[in-house]
C-alpha positions, -999 to +999 in steps of 0.1 A: -687+330-535-696+365-541-707+364-500-671+351-494-654+379-513-673+408-496-670+391-464-633+391-469-631+425-483-651+437-451-628+419-426-594+435-452-609+469-444-620+467-407-583+451-402-566+480-418-588+504-399-579+487-364-545+490-372-546+524-377-567+534-352-555+508-327-527+534-307-560+556-294-575+528-272-546+502-266-519+513-237-483+512-239-455+516-211-446+546-232-475+560-218-454+570-183-429+586-204-430+629-202-437+647-236-457+673-253-495+670-260-501+658-296-511+690-318-530+673-343-552+640-339-542+624-371-506+640-372-498+640-338-467+660-334-449+654-363-455+685-380-440+700-354-408+677-355-402+675-396-420+715-405-406+749-403-408+754-365-389+725-360-354+746-344-378+760-319-401+729-313-370+709-303-352+734-285-386+739-262-390+701-254-348+700-250-353+725-218-388+712-210-382+676-214-348+667-213-327+636-231-361+614-232-394+620-241-425+610-255-439+620-286-469+615-311-466+599-348-496+595-374-525+580-361-516+584-321-484+557-326-461+568-296-428+574-304-396+583-286-368+611-287-335+603-275-301+623-268-296+605-234-254+590-241-265+554-227-296+547-242-277+554-276-252+533-268-278+506-262-290+511-297-260+519-316-233+492-299-242+473-269-275+461-284-278+469-318-290+436-325-323+446-311-327+476-330-329+485-370-330+516-392-368+507-389-394+493-413-401+523-433-366+536-441-355+500-448-383+496-474-376+533-489-340+525-496-345+496-509-369+511-540-350+541-545-313+528-540-315+492-540-303+464-511-275+483-503-262+494-465-287+519-463-317+486-477-305+462-460-303+446-417-293+416-399-266+391-420-268+408-454-255+438-441-231+424-422-216+407-450-218+445-470-198+457-440-170+430-442-166+433-478-162+471-476-150+483-446-111+474-457-124+497-492-124+528-471-091+524-453-061+552-448-044+533-470-067+538-501-080+572-491-041+584-493-043+567-529-068+599-534-050+629-525-032+637-557-071+637-576-087+652-549-060+679-551-064+682-590-098+686-585-098+713-556-069+734-581-095+734-609-119+750-582-094+772-570-087+784-609-130+786-614-134+812-585-099+832-595-118+844-626-145+853-607-129+876-582-097+883-602-109+920-608-123+926-572-148+907-544-176+893-558-212+880-547-212+839-551-235+811-543-213+788-524-236+758-520-236+759-552-200+759-560-194+732-528-221+712-541-200+707-577-170+703-558-180+676-537-202+659-567-171+656-588-148+645-557-173+617-552-175+607-588-140+606-594-126+594-561-156+573-554-168+557-588-144+568-612-165+589-636-166+631-641-195+649-636-180+687-641-149+704-650-157+729-623-141+758-646-166+757-671-200+756-673-213+717-684-245+699-687-245+663-673-276+645-670-264+621-643-250+649-624-283+668-624-302+638-615-278+629-579-287+667-571-319+667-576-323+628-556-328+643-521-353+672-530-373+652-554-376+623-524-384+652-500-414+663-520-430+626-519-420+618-476-459+612-469-458+583-490-433+564-468-458+549-447-469+529-476-433+519-486-435+489-467-464+474-479-452+479-519-436+447-519-473+426-518-483+448-550-466+417-571-431+416-589-413+443-598-423+444-637-460+452-620-454+474-594-433+493-622-468+498-644-485+508-615-459+535-606-461+544-646-502+548-639-499+576-606-510+609-619-491+627-593-464+654-608-439+642-575-443+605-575-433+609-616-402+633-609-385+609-584-392+579-614-371+598-637-344+610-611-343+572-599-339+559-635-312+581-644-292+574-612-295+537-620-290+539-655-260+556-655-249+540-622-251+503-637-233+517-672-208+526-646-205+491-631-202+471-662-177+496-677-154+487-650-159+451-645-147+447-680-123+471-676-109+447-645-109+415-667-089+434-695-063+437-664-053+470-645-035+487-673-069+495-685-081+510-654-048+535-650-068+547-685-102+554-669-109+583-646-094+579-610-068+559-625-082+524-606-079+540-575-117+547-567-135+534-544-159+514-567-128+499-586-113+488-557-143+472-543-150+453-577-116+439-573-120+432-543-155+413-545-142+395-575-110+382-555-133+369-523-145+335-518-182+328-530-196+327-498-183+368-492-187+375-526-218+403-532-243+400-559-244+421-587-278+438-573-257+445-540-230+463-558-247+487-579-270+492-546-233+504-529-228+526-559-261+540-556-257+546-521-224+563-517-234+587-544-269+599-528-252+598-490-223+615-498-229+645-518-253+669-499-238+660-465-204+672-470-215+702-495-234+713-468-212+705-440-183+725-460-212+751-468-217+757-434-182+759-424-175+787-449-208+809-436-193+802-397-155+813-410-171+847-433-190+851-396-158+846-374-130+865-395-103+856-364-106+822-369-105+820-407-074+842-403-058+822-379-069+790-398-054+807-431-020+815-414-015+776-404-027+765-440-006+790-455+028+779-435+020+741-443+012+750-479+043+762-480+063+736-462+053+709-489+049+731-519+011+733-519+002+701-518+005+688-480+005+648-477-027+630-461-007+628-427+002+664-421-027+676-434-049+655-407-029+665-378-031+702-384-042+709-351-066+747-363-079+731-392-091+700-372-105+719-342-126+736-368-138+705-388-146+691-353-166+722-339-187+728-369-199+686-372-202+692-336-226+719-333-237+714-369-246+678-374-253+674-413-277+650-405-290+660-371-321+629-368-325+591-376-349+569-367-339+537-350-367+511-343-371+480-324-371+446-331-382+430-304-395+439-265-365+450-252-353+477-225-334+509-229-311+518-202-303+558-191-278+575-181-301+601-165-329+589-150-361+607-157-393+610-134-427+592-150-459+606-154-466+588-122-442+598-100-418+570-098-382+575-107-373+556-143-337+546-147-344+521-179-377+518-200-396+493-210-392+495-250-422+472-271-412+460-302-420+481-330-410+516-311-397+540-334-372+564-320-360+597-333-322+600-321-313+638-319-270+638-328-272+676-329-288+676-292-260+650-279-236+667-297-246+698-277-254+688-245-247+711-220-244+689-187-217+673-214-199+700-231-206+730-204-227+760-204-209+771-239-222+739-256-246+762-279-216+782-295-188+778-318-156+779-306-129+758-326-102+767-296-120+741-270-104+713-293-068+726-286-074+716-247-084+685-232-121+676-231-141+682-203-143+651-179-177+647-184-173+642-220-148+620-214-165+596-189-200+600-211-192+569-232-204+584-261-212+560-292-191+576-318-166+566-341-152+603-346-141+624-317-162+617-292-191+630-313-222+610-327-224+625-359-212+594-378-225+575-350-209+535-341-217+505-342-226+485-374-246+512-394-217+543-385-212+562-417-187+538-434-175+568-458-166+591-429-126+592-435-138+602-468-157+633-461-130+640-435-104+640-468-131+660-488-130+685-464-098+692-450-088+694-489-114+716-501-106+740-472-071+736-472-074+750-510-100+777-502-093+793-469-054+798-484-064+814-513-100+835-504-115+856-484-149+849-472-173+873-457-208+875-449-227+894-484-259+912-475-283+885-484-295+864-454-287+828-443-317+803-431-302+770-423-337+751-428-341+714-412-342+688-435-330+649-437-300+671-446-298+705-429-295+735-456-293+773-459-319+792-480-327+831-475-355+825-456-378+799-433-403+800-463-378+794-489-374+762-507-345+767-532-313+759-515-286+788-518-260+803-496-245+840-507-212+847-491-187+876-507-152+863-523-124+881-525-083+870-529-070+865-497 
């Protein structure tokens, strides 16, 4: 028996070593795709793609290899970097059932957030989208307008008290983070995190703010995520996590526990209020118009076949919080940074907003706000040039073929119009490079020019069949994994900008601004700093 156990253990070790090293020895159809040499035998090119030199590395490979290139992940695994529009259209729309978010991404999302939209695929994911799509309808967004204006009015009051005696330097990122959290809190969850007009402490709010930074400290652990489910039931895995003597792991655990416990309590309160009747909801934050209340109401009235179980409902709530705060707050911060650098654009935008606010007594209605041409142009151009999420992963679920809009020449000299893709191949889909592809957008594609949206777009853009649900951009992608909350995000941005730009003037301060690459790009004082901040000079307009 002892010998059998020893042989079994040895076989397991040999198998693990083979799994880790096989890509160094086994040929792949991807070997014919051009790409940079690996920088490290173990890490491949991952330090270049995800490290501090990301922007420079990506710009270099864009100029050298174009919309498709091969690069090396850990232990010699070949991955593809893609921004070819036909290839993206195949992955996101035409052949989307052949791809998913990837084994690691799904496993990490399920561990941290639960079986929500980011932690499921296939039938379960489609069932969740079917339930949630109507929740984010234009009609529901329109009902949120008074709530959003009340929050941004508090933001305006808070900033006015700080600049009434003259211009002040402020950390705009901090203010946009607090505002986005409160907008999502009240509009999404029916929960108030932050009064804005005064300093406050909320453990839930602090945990939400810390979620992404704390997870960034343990990205190295992603490779183990798919195997956690084999380590026993959840209660046993929890004991194992408690025993891990790594501070960063314990921080993630603590933050995740706080978010989960508060989300569970809010869901329970909402469900109890719904059972007591709609009048009860009117006395709660959000007055029953928030996304979670609408989702719960729809779920309770759904058929047994379509109804989502409690763990999936809870996961949707956590997903909405985690996915929506930093993306929107950083996008608004980037917009204010660009407006501070382009005072002529800021002045022109302020003129349009003041005229509209005067016409509608300060509260521009949903349809009219959505159709303000210059505000829309500024939003579109910011999201084109600076998508909050620069890259997303996809993984092939089966052997397939990836079509190309632009043929490439393989290393053996052949011209390739499509690429054979082995099952398990991982793709880095570069949203920013697709949005700034000079072959589509012209020679000024790398420049921030809102005016480009006030005239017809280039024919190359119109004919490219770009797989995006918004403005010929892949910022929110398309297909069954598109950003379900993009209308909510758009509304947040436009209401906040309409309030701030009509009241304040934003200028650059003496402190530098460097946007760092991460899962969600964020500003810091320099490329070495890990502290998110963006300092601008603010005064009354």
